[in-house]
C-alpha positions as CSV (number, residue, x, y, z in Angstrom):
1,M,-0.9,0.5,47.1
2,I,1.8,1.9,44.8
3,V,5.0,2.7,46.6
4,K,7.2,3.7,43.7
5,K,7.3,3.8,39.9
6,E,10.4,4.3,37.7
7,V,10.6,4.8,33.9
8,K,13.7,4.0,32.0
9,A,14.1,4.9,28.3
10,K,15.3,2.2,25.9
11,D,16.2,2.1,22.2
12,N,13.6,2.7,19.5
13,S,11.2,4.6,21.7
14,A,10.6,1.7,24.1
15,V,10.6,2.2,27.9
16,E,10.9,0.0,30.9
17,L,8.5,0.7,33.7
18,T,9.2,-0.7,37.2
19,V,6.4,-0.5,39.7
20,T,6.7,-1.3,43.4
21,I,3.6,-2.4,45.3
22,A,3.3,-2.3,49.1
23,K,3.6,-5.8,50.6
24,D,0.4,-5.4,52.5
25,A,-1.5,-4.6,49.3
26,A,0.0,-7.6,47.6
27,K,-1.0,-9.8,50.6
28,E,-4.5,-8.4,50.5
29,A,-4.8,-9.1,46.7
30,Y,-3.6,-12.7,47.2
31,T,-5.9,-13.4,50.2
32,K,-8.9,-12.1,48.3
33,L,-8.2,-14.4,45.4
34,L,-7.5,-17.3,47.7
35,N,-10.9,-16.7,49.5
36,D,-12.7,-16.4,46.1
37,Y,-11.3,-19.8,45.0
38,S,-12.0,-21.5,48.4
39,K,-15.7,-20.7,47.8
40,K,-15.7,-22.3,44.3
41,I,-13.2,-25.2,44.3
42,Q,-14.3,-28.7,45.3
43,I,-11.5,-30.6,47.1
44,K,-11.8,-34.3,48.0
45,G,-12.6,-34.8,51.6
46,F,-14.3,-31.4,52.0
47,R,-17.6,-30.0,51.0
48,K,-17.6,-27.4,48.2
49,G,-16.4,-24.1,49.6
50,K,-15.4,-25.5,53.0
51,A,-11.8,-26.5,52.3
52,P,-9.4,-24.6,54.7
53,A,-7.2,-22.0,53.1
54,H,-4.0,-23.8,54.0
55,V,-5.2,-26.9,52.1
56,L,-6.0,-24.8,49.1
57,E,-2.5,-23.2,49.3
58,Q,-0.8,-26.6,49.5
59,K,-2.5,-27.8,46.3
60,F,-2.8,-24.6,44.3
61,G,-0.6,-22.0,46.0
62,E,1.9,-21.4,43.2
63,G,-0.8,-21.0,40.6
64,I,-2.8,-18.7,42.8
65,R,0.2,-16.5,43.6
66,E,1.0,-16.1,39.9
67,E,-2.6,-15.2,39.1
68,A,-2.7,-12.7,42.0
69,A,0.6,-11.2,40.7
70,M,-1.0,-10.7,37.2
71,N,-4.1,-9.2,38.8
72,I,-1.9,-6.7,40.7
73,V,0.0,-5.8,37.5
74,E,-3.1,-5.3,35.5
75,N,-4.9,-3.2,38.2
76,S,-1.9,-1.1,39.1
77,L,-0.9,-0.3,35.5
78,K,-4.3,1.3,35.0
79,I,-3.5,3.7,37.8
80,V,0.1,4.3,36.8
81,F,-0.7,5.1,33.2
82,D,-3.2,7.8,34.4
83,E,-0.3,9.4,36.3
84,I,2.7,9.2,34.0
85,D,3.5,10.9,30.7
86,E,5.1,7.8,29.2
87,K,1.8,6.1,28.1
88,P,1.9,3.0,25.8
89,L,1.0,3.3,22.2
90,P,-2.5,1.9,21.4
91,Y,-1.0,-1.1,19.6
92,S,1.8,-1.8,22.1
93,V,0.8,-4.3,24.8
94,P,3.1,-4.0,27.9
95,A,5.2,-7.1,28.2
96,L,6.0,-8.4,31.7
97,K,9.8,-8.8,32.0
98,E,10.1,-9.4,35.8
99,G,7.6,-10.0,38.6
100,S,5.3,-12.9,37.5
101,E,6.9,-15.4,40.0
102,N,8.3,-13.4,42.9
103,L,5.1,-12.5,44.8
104,S,6.3,-12.4,48.4
105,F,4.7,-11.0,51.5
106,D,8.0,-10.4,53.4
107,E,8.8,-7.4,51.2
108,D,7.2,-5.1,48.7
109,Y,6.3,-6.6,45.3
110,K,8.2,-5.3,42.3
111,Y,7.5,-5.9,38.7
112,T,8.8,-4.5,35.4
113,V,7.0,-4.1,32.0
114,E,8.3,-3.0,28.7
115,Y,6.3,-1.2,26.0
116,D,6.6,1.4,23.2
117,V,5.8,5.0,23.7
118,F,5.2,7.8,21.1
119,P,8.7,8.7,19.8
120,T,10.5,11.9,20.7
121,L,11.8,13.5,17.6
122,K,14.9,15.7,17.2
123,V,14.1,17.6,14.0
124,G,17.0,18.8,11.9
125,K,17.2,21.9,9.7
126,Y,14.0,22.3,7.6
127,K,14.4,25.9,6.2
128,E,16.8,27.3,3.6
129,I,17.7,23.9,2.3
130,E,18.7,23.8,-1.4
131,I,17.0,21.0,-3.4
132,E,17.7,20.2,-7.0
133,Y,14.9,19.0,-9.2
134,P,14.6,17.9,-12.9
135,D,14.3,20.5,-15.6
136,A,11.4,19.4,-17.8
137,K,9.0,21.1,-20.2
138,V,5.9,20.1,-22.2
139,L,7.0,20.1,-25.9
140,K,5.0,19.8,-29.1
141,K,5.9,16.1,-29.4
142,D,4.2,15.5,-26.0
143,E,1.0,17.2,-27.2
144,D,1.2,15.2,-30.5
145,R,1.6,11.9,-28.5
146,D,-1.6,12.6,-26.5
147,L,-3.4,13.8,-29.6
148,E,-2.5,10.6,-31.4
149,K,-3.9,8.6,-28.5
150,L,-7.2,10.4,-28.9
151,R,-7.1,9.6,-32.6
152,E,-6.6,5.9,-31.8
153,Q,-9.4,6.0,-29.2
154,N,-11.7,7.4,-31.9
155,S,-10.6,5.1,-34.6
156,V,-13.0,2.8,-36.5
157,V,-12.3,-0.9,-37.2
158,I,-13.1,-1.7,-40.8
159,E,-12.8,-5.0,-42.7
160,K,-10.2,-5.2,-45.5
161,T,-12.0,-6.6,-48.6
162,E,-8.7,-6.7,-50.5
163,G,-5.1,-6.7,-49.7
164,K,-2.9,-8.8,-47.5
165,V,-2.2,-9.2,-43.7
166,E,0.1,-6.4,-42.5
167,K,1.5,-5.6,-39.1
168,D,-1.1,-4.0,-36.7
169,D,-3.9,-5.6,-38.7
170,I,-6.6,-7.3,-36.6
171,V,-7.0,-10.8,-38.0
172,T,-9.3,-13.8,-37.3
173,I,-7.9,-17.2,-38.0
174,N,-8.7,-20.9,-37.7
175,Y,-5.8,-23.1,-36.8
176,S,-4.8,-26.6,-35.7
177,E,-1.6,-28.5,-35.2
178,I,-1.1,-31.4,-37.7
179,D,1.2,-34.4,-37.8
180,E,3.5,-35.5,-40.6
181,D,0.6,-37.0,-42.6
182,G,-1.4,-33.8,-42.4
183,N,-3.8,-35.2,-39.8
184,E,-5.2,-32.8,-37.2
185,L,-3.9,-33.4,-33.6
186,E,-6.7,-33.9,-31.2
187,G,-7.4,-30.9,-28.9
188,S,-5.3,-28.4,-31.0
189,K,-8.0,-27.0,-33.1
190,R,-9.1,-23.4,-32.6
191,E,-11.7,-21.4,-34.6
192,D,-12.4,-17.7,-34.8
193,F,-9.2,-16.7,-32.9
194,V,-8.7,-12.9,-33.0
195,F,-5.5,-11.0,-32.4
196,T,-3.5,-8.0,-33.5
197,V,-0.6,-8.8,-35.7
198,G,2.7,-7.9,-34.0
199,T,1.5,-8.3,-30.4
200,G,2.5,-11.9,-30.1
201,Y,-0.8,-12.7,-28.4
202,N,-1.1,-16.2,-29.8
203,I,0.2,-19.5,-28.7
204,Y,2.4,-20.4,-31.7
205,Q,3.7,-16.8,-32.2
206,L,2.4,-16.7,-35.8
207,D,2.6,-13.0,-36.3
208,D,5.5,-12.9,-38.8
209,D,4.3,-16.1,-40.5
210,I,0.9,-14.8,-41.6
211,I,2.0,-11.4,-42.8
212,G,1.3,-11.4,-46.6
213,M,-1.6,-13.9,-46.4
214,K,-4.9,-13.0,-48.0
215,K,-8.4,-13.5,-46.7
216,D,-9.6,-17.1,-47.0
217,E,-6.0,-18.2,-47.7
218,E,-4.8,-21.4,-46.0
219,K,-1.2,-22.1,-45.2
220,I,0.9,-24.8,-43.3
221,I,3.5,-23.2,-41.1
222,E,6.4,-25.0,-39.6
223,K,7.8,-23.7,-36.4
224,E,10.7,-24.8,-34.2
225,F,10.8,-23.6,-30.6
226,P,14.0,-23.3,-28.4
227,E,14.6,-25.3,-25.3
228,D,14.1,-22.3,-23.1
229,H,10.8,-21.2,-24.7
230,D,8.3,-19.7,-22.2
231,N,5.6,-22.2,-23.1
232,K,6.8,-25.5,-21.6
233,D,4.5,-27.5,-23.9
234,L,6.3,-26.1,-26.9
235,A,9.8,-25.8,-25.6
236,G,12.3,-27.8,-27.8
237,K,9.5,-28.9,-30.2
238,K,9.0,-28.8,-34.0
239,V,5.4,-28.3,-35.0
240,K,3.3,-27.9,-38.1
241,I,0.3,-25.6,-37.9
242,K,-2.4,-25.3,-40.5
243,V,-3.7,-21.7,-40.5
244,L,-6.8,-20.3,-42.4
245,V,-7.2,-16.5,-42.4
246,T,-10.9,-15.7,-42.3
247,T,-11.0,-12.0,-41.6
248,I,-8.6,-9.1,-41.9
249,K,-9.5,-5.8,-40.3
250,V,-7.7,-2.5,-39.8
251,N,-8.0,0.5,-37.5
252,E,-8.9,3.5,-39.6
253,L,-7.8,6.7,-37.8
254,P,-9.8,9.9,-38.2
255,D,-8.2,12.9,-39.7
256,L,-6.7,15.5,-37.4
257,D,-9.2,18.2,-38.0
258,D,-11.9,20.3,-36.3
259,E,-14.4,17.4,-36.7
260,L,-12.3,15.1,-34.6
261,A,-12.1,17.8,-31.9
262,Q,-15.9,18.2,-31.9
263,D,-16.3,14.4,-31.8
264,I,-14.1,14.1,-28.7
265,S,-16.1,16.8,-26.8
266,E,-18.7,19.4,-27.5
267,K,-16.5,21.9,-25.6
268,Y,-14.0,22.0,-28.5
269,A,-15.0,24.0,-31.6
270,T,-11.6,23.5,-33.4
271,L,-8.6,21.3,-33.3
272,K,-6.7,24.3,-32.0
273,D,-9.0,24.3,-28.9
274,L,-8.3,20.6,-28.3
275,R,-4.6,21.0,-28.6
276,A,-4.6,24.0,-26.2
277,D,-6.5,21.9,-23.7
278,I,-4.1,19.0,-24.1
279,K,-1.2,21.3,-23.4
280,K,-2.9,22.8,-20.4
281,N,-3.6,19.4,-18.9
282,L,0.0,18.2,-19.5
283,E,1.5,21.3,-17.9
284,E,-0.8,20.9,-14.9
285,S,0.4,17.3,-14.6
286,L,4.0,18.4,-14.9
287,D,3.6,21.0,-12.2
288,K,2.1,18.5,-9.8
289,K,4.8,16.0,-10.6
290,L,7.6,18.5,-10.0
291,R,6.0,19.7,-6.8
292,D,5.7,16.1,-5.6
293,L,9.4,15.5,-6.4
294,Q,10.5,18.7,-4.7
295,T,8.6,17.9,-1.5
296,E,9.7,14.3,-1.6
297,K,13.4,15.2,-1.9
298,L,13.1,17.9,0.7
299,L,11.4,15.6,3.2
300,E,14.0,12.9,2.6
301,K,16.7,15.5,3.4
302,I,15.0,16.6,6.6
303,V,14.5,13.0,7.7
304,E,18.1,12.3,7.0
305,D,19.2,15.2,9.2
306,S,16.7,14.3,12.0
307,E,16.6,11.7,14.8
308,I,13.3,9.8,14.4
309,P,13.2,6.6,16.4
310,L,10.6,4.1,15.3
311,P,8.9,1.9,17.9
312,E,8.7,-1.7,16.7
313,S,5.0,-1.9,17.4
314,M,4.3,1.2,15.3
315,L,6.3,-0.3,12.4
316,K,4.5,-3.6,12.8
317,A,1.1,-1.8,12.7
318,E,2.2,0.1,9.5
319,M,3.2,-3.2,7.8
320,D,0.0,-4.9,8.9
321,N,-1.9,-2.0,7.3
322,S,0.1,-2.4,4.1
323,W,-0.7,-6.2,4.1
324,Q,-4.4,-5.5,4.5
325,N,-4.3,-2.9,1.6
326,F,-2.5,-5.5,-0.5
327,L,-5.2,-8.1,0.2
328,L,-7.9,-5.5,-0.7
329,Q,-6.3,-4.5,-3.9
330,S,-5.7,-8.1,-5.0
331,G,-9.4,-9.0,-4.5
332,M,-8.3,-12.3,-3.0
333,D,-8.5,-13.6,0.6
334,E,-5.4,-14.2,2.7
335,N,-5.3,-17.9,2.2
336,Q,-5.2,-17.5,-1.6
337,I,-2.4,-15.0,-1.4
338,L,-0.4,-17.2,1.0
339,Q,-0.8,-20.1,-1.5
340,I,0.5,-18.0,-4.4
341,L,3.4,-16.8,-2.3
342,E,4.2,-20.4,-1.4
343,M,4.2,-21.4,-5.1
344,Q,6.7,-18.6,-5.6
345,G,8.9,-19.9,-2.8
346,K,8.0,-16.9,-0.6
347,S,6.1,-16.3,2.7
348,K,4.2,-13.5,4.3
349,D,7.1,-12.7,6.6
350,A,9.5,-12.6,3.7
351,L,7.3,-10.2,1.8
352,L,6.9,-8.0,4.9
353,D,10.7,-7.9,5.2
354,E,10.9,-6.6,1.7
355,W,8.3,-3.9,2.5
356,R,10.1,-2.9,5.8
357,P,12.4,-0.2,4.3
358,N,9.5,1.5,2.6
359,S,7.4,1.3,5.7
360,E,10.2,2.8,7.8
361,K,10.6,5.6,5.3
362,S,6.8,6.3,5.2
363,L,6.5,6.3,9.0
364,K,9.4,8.7,9.5
365,V,7.9,11.1,7.0
366,Q,4.5,10.9,8.7
367,L,6.0,11.5,12.1
368,L,8.2,14.3,10.8
369,M,5.2,16.1,9.1
370,A,3.2,15.8,12.3
371,K,6.0,17.3,14.3
372,L,6.6,20.2,11.8
373,I,2.8,21.0,11.9
374,E,3.1,21.2,15.6
375,E,6.3,23.3,15.5
376,E,4.9,25.8,13.1
377,N,1.4,25.8,14.7
378,I,-0.3,25.0,11.4
379,K,-4.1,25.0,11.8
380,A,-7.0,24.0,9.5
381,E,-9.7,26.7,9.6
382,E,-13.3,25.6,9.0
383,E,-13.6,27.4,5.7
384,E,-10.4,25.6,4.5
385,I,-11.8,22.3,5.5
386,E,-15.0,23.1,3.7
387,E,-13.0,24.1,0.5
388,E,-11.1,20.8,0.8
389,I,-14.3,18.8,1.0
390,K,-15.6,20.6,-2.2
391,S,-12.3,19.9,-3.9
392,Q,-12.3,16.2,-3.1
393,A,-15.9,15.9,-4.1
394,L,-15.1,17.4,-7.5
395,S,-12.1,15.2,-8.1
396,S,-14.0,12.1,-7.1
397,G,-17.0,13.0,-9.4
398,Q,-19.5,13.1,-6.5
399,K,-22.0,15.8,-5.7
400,Y,-20.8,18.1,-2.9
401,E,-23.8,17.4,-0.6
402,E,-23.6,13.7,-1.0
403,F,-19.8,13.7,-0.4
404,K,-20.1,15.9,2.7
405,E,-22.8,13.6,4.1
406,L,-20.5,10.6,3.6
407,I,-17.7,12.5,5.4
408,E,-19.9,13.3,8.4
409,K,-21.5,9.9,8.5
410,N,-18.2,8.1,8.6
411,N,-16.5,10.7,10.9
412,Y,-13.9,11.4,8.2
413,K,-13.7,15.1,9.0
414,S,-10.5,14.7,11.0
415,H,-8.9,13.1,7.9
416,I,-9.9,16.1,5.8
417,E,-8.5,18.4,8.5
418,S,-5.3,16.4,8.3
419,D,-5.2,16.8,4.5
420,V,-5.5,20.5,4.9
421,K,-2.7,20.8,7.4
422,N,-0.4,18.6,5.3
423,R,-1.1,20.7,2.2
424,K,-0.4,23.9,4.2
425,L,2.8,22.4,5.6
426,M,4.0,21.6,2.0
427,D,3.2,25.2,1.0
428,F,5.2,26.4,4.0
429,L,8.2,24.2,3.1
430,I,8.1,25.1,-0.6
431,K,8.1,28.8,0.4
432,N,10.9,28.5,3.0
433,N,13.4,26.4,1.0
434,V,15.4,26.9,-2.2
435,F,14.6,24.8,-5.3
436,T,17.0,24.8,-8.3
437,K,16.6,23.2,-11.7
438,G,19.0,20.3,-12.4
439,K,19.6,18.3,-15.5
440,K,17.1,18.5,-18.4
441,V,14.9,15.4,-18.7
442,D,12.2,14.3,-21.2
443,F,8.7,15.0,-20.1
444,S,7.5,11.5,-20.9
445,D,10.5,9.9,-19.1
446,L,9.8,12.0,-16.0
447,M,6.1,11.2,-15.9
448,N,6.9,7.5,-16.3
449,N,9.6,7.6,-13.6
450,K,12.3,6.8,-16.1
451,S,14.5,9.8,-15.4
């Protein structure tokens, strides 16, 4: 049946496959299809299934030839893909470029399809590369900042019985907009509105205006808003607001002492214990952040020095996956997201175009890591996989037995195995390259990606 097959490489890991089919096999496929139709088609002047083949050819010959050609392509490709190394990617459907209309029985039938194959990488240097990373340390001010957060989390809100409204107080107010005669404007009244002074979380931005007021004090506040104000209903307007302060509360912070440490957790006997644990956690976070930066910079450098062609179908699958994750994280369905994008003057395609550079970068790193794992023959032993399952169960807060059952039930073991191999590859790269400290950066800035 198949006389010849030729594979020609194209850009971005695409190939052109040209297949030649013996003319006798093509004729046989066409005749079979013609006979099948002759048994089914009702043609005027003939009983069903009794119309001569030449009559059928006169009326439907062109369409039947095209269908026969497509059947030949489909059936022969199954055979060819079992025989050649250049198999299509799972998400790359071979596109017919030539051969849908030239089915002839005077000569062999030839067709050409184009599809994407798994890319062949040319990996650049990946050992003895010098990478510079930020020089950061955990300082006492960083410990103090986390300690202060814990104080705030353990604060108690108490009511001020005396005194005036100050910044950071939590106030409850009644308010309404009034006209020049002091009459309340319909629909503007609000009672028991609570906000923290200084946050600006109120319609009329009354924070500064109520500072100094006492509980049960009423005041008329005049405000003028600029033309470019965020609230279009207030932009360019002068308004009068009648405000009554009904409650003033304040966050009372606990003392920094052993009692606070014990309140936070029974594992702390003293404030010194709490501070030591804070320092330990911050240093672990810093170590992880620096390692991530080191490997990220190193992988970027290796990718830059390597040839990693990206098949378009692979890139499209990556962006489709990003889109599905985006929908999942948003908690909305696709139509809702599309409506929001339309309101913003955007489209799904425009958003995917924005994502494309990151998707390309991510894919190249994935392909590179897979290639390096293969090059260095990195394996994941059963005991390593087991330890990784235990580690992931612990970090997710699940019991080991339940987590392992979930892994086995959903056939996630291969993902765990991949995690182990990736971690071992990173260990290998860290060990075989040179990392030097660069400029000094603040711990907080580094952790918040501001450096």
